[in-house]
N, C-alpha and C positions, 0 to 999 in steps of 0.2 A: 596504624600500626608502627609503633617506634623500631628502629633498627639499630642494632648494636654492633659493632666491630670489635671482633675479639682478635688480638695480636699476640699470639702464645705459640711458642716453638714445642712445648710438651701437648701432644694431640689427644693424650688422655684428659688432661686438665680442660683443655679447649672444648673437648666433646662434653666434658660433665658442665662446664658453665653455659655452652649452648642448650643442652638438654633443659636444665633449670630455667633459663631465660624464655626458651620457647613455650614451656609449661605454663609461662607466667604472661602469655600473649605477647612476646617479642619477636621480630624477625631478627636473624643472625647471620652475619658476615664473617668469615674466618680467613686469617692469614698466618703462615707459620714461620715467616722469617722477617726480619726488620725491612728488608727491601719490598717484599710483597705488602706488607704493612703500610709502608709509605704510599705505595701506588694505589691501594685501595682507599686509605684515608684521603687522598687527592680527588679520586673520581667516584667513589661510591657516595651515594645521598645515605649518610649515617647520622644518628642523633647523639650517640654516646661511644666512647672508645675504652674498652677494657685493654691496657696495654702492659705486657710483661717487660721486665727491665733486661732480662739477660736474655738477648736475641740474637741469632746469627746474622751476620750482614751489619745492620745498622742496630745499635743497641737503644734499648728503651728511653734512655735520658735524651739522646740525641734526637729521637723520633718524637718525644714530647714536645721539645724545644721548636722542631720544625712544625708539626700541627699546631701547636699554639700560636704560632706566629700567623698561621694561615686561616684557621677557624677558631670560631667561638662557640665549642661544645664541650660537654663534660669529658674529662680525661681522668680515668681511674687507673693509677698503677697498681700492678700486681707483682709481689715478688716474694721469694724466700728470704730475701735480706732483710734482715729486722735491724739493723744498725740505724742508729738515730740520724746520723749523718746523710744516709741514703734518702731517709723521709723528708730531711729538711731540702736536700738538693732537688728531689723530685717535685716538691711542692713549690720551692722557688722556681722552677721552670715552667710552672703554670698548670702542674696537675691539680685536680680539684679533691683527690682524695688518695690514699696509700693503704692497700690490703695487703696483709702477710700472709703467706701460705704457711700451713695448712688454713683453709677459711671453711667456714660453715657456707654452703651454696645459698641457704635461705637468707643468710645475712649478705651475701653478695648480691643477690636479687633486692633485697630491701635498700642497700645503698645505691643501686642503679636506679630504683624507682624514686628515692629521696632527691638525688642530684638532678634527675630528669624534671621533676615537679619544681625544683629551685629555679632552674634555666627557664622553665616554661614562665614562672612568675615574673622574672626579670625581663622576658621578651615579649610577652603576651600583651602588654599595653603600651600605648605611646600617646600621652598627653602634652599638652604644650609646655608645661614646665619641665617635661622629660627631655625637650630639645633646646639645647643652647646654640646660638647664632652669632659667630662674630665675622661677619663679611663672607669670606670665601670658607670660612672654616664652622663645620656643624658637628656637634657632638650630641649623641643621643644617649642618655643615662641608661634608658630602659633597655634598649636593645644592645648596649655595649658596643656601638659603631660610631665611627668618625669619618667625616667626610671633608675632603679638601677639593674645590673646584668641580663638586659634583661627582668625584670619584672617591670610592672607599679606601681609607688609609687603615691598614692592619697595624693594630698596638697590642703587645703583651698584655696580660691582665694588669701587672703594676703600672705599667707605662700609662695605660688607660685611666686608672684609679688615680695616679698622680696628676695627669692633665685634667681630668674631671675637677679634682679638688682645687687646683689652682684656678681653673675656669669658672668655679663657682664662687671664687674670691677674688675676682678682679681688682687690680690696684694695691692689692695687700702685699707686703713684702714677709716671705717666710724664709726661716732660716732652713739649713739642711736638717738641724736636730728636730724642729718642729715637722717638716715634712716627713721625715722618718717616721717619727711617732705617730703622726695623723694616717699615713698611707700602710706602713708596715706593721704598726702597732708597738706599744711600749715593750712587749714581752718578746718581741722579734729578736731573732739572732742576726747579727751583721753589723756592717758598719755604715755611717752616714754618708761615705764615700759613694755608696751605690745610689745615692740620689742624684750626684752628678752624672753618674754613668746613665741612668734612666733619662735625665733631662737631655743629655747629648743624644740619644736614641730617638728621643720624641722629636727634637728639632730636626734631625735627619730626615724625618718623615712628614714634618708638616710646614717646615721653613723654607721660603725660597732661597734664602742666604743665610746660612747658619752662622756666618760671622755678624751678621746685622740681623738678629732675630726680630720677627714681627710680633710674635705672641707671647713668648717666655723670654723675660728680660733678665739678666744677671745684675744683681747689685752689689757690687763689689764690697766685701767685707760683711754683707749683711745676709744675702740669700737671692732669692728668686721671686719676680712678680710676674703675674699674667696682665697682658694688655687686652682689654675688651675691643 
């Protein structure tokens, strides 16, 4: 049985979500503040999180950032805020979906099932071609996991996608524009400077010496190249 964590300060909405999820065979854990949600997200064994944005204590955006940095599970933001900038911010922080209140409970359940199915497809198989090995660095594209010296390295979604793209194309120099288009998409909103920010974050996590990177090399005036 899959377990859903609901982090929602409106108890009426939380109970409505719980009732529909339980009626569809899910187990439910609830938290009513950001602080309580952070605690349960860290210690409870859950398969998906429904996360409200407007929370007392720690807001949903901050909580989404923290959870995504630590765990690779679906996060669905639920909010009455309909502004496009909020959706873009939430998805940029690693959320998998953004659901606007008021919503149809049946639609909510359908989205929960859809995201769980997608994550299961990503993590259910591990074949030889899914695993890339570069000395002490191991990248598993199926489970979205990275290991360095046999210890797991936690990467945010875009950090992982960027590293995976470079690792699948070792020795090739890619410009910031090309990397932004390949990883974020041609329709994405943002600046190519975000590529450099993500490269620096990846290096901090996988390089022994960020001033002399072993894996991701800067080719001045051209872009970045991965060394296998």
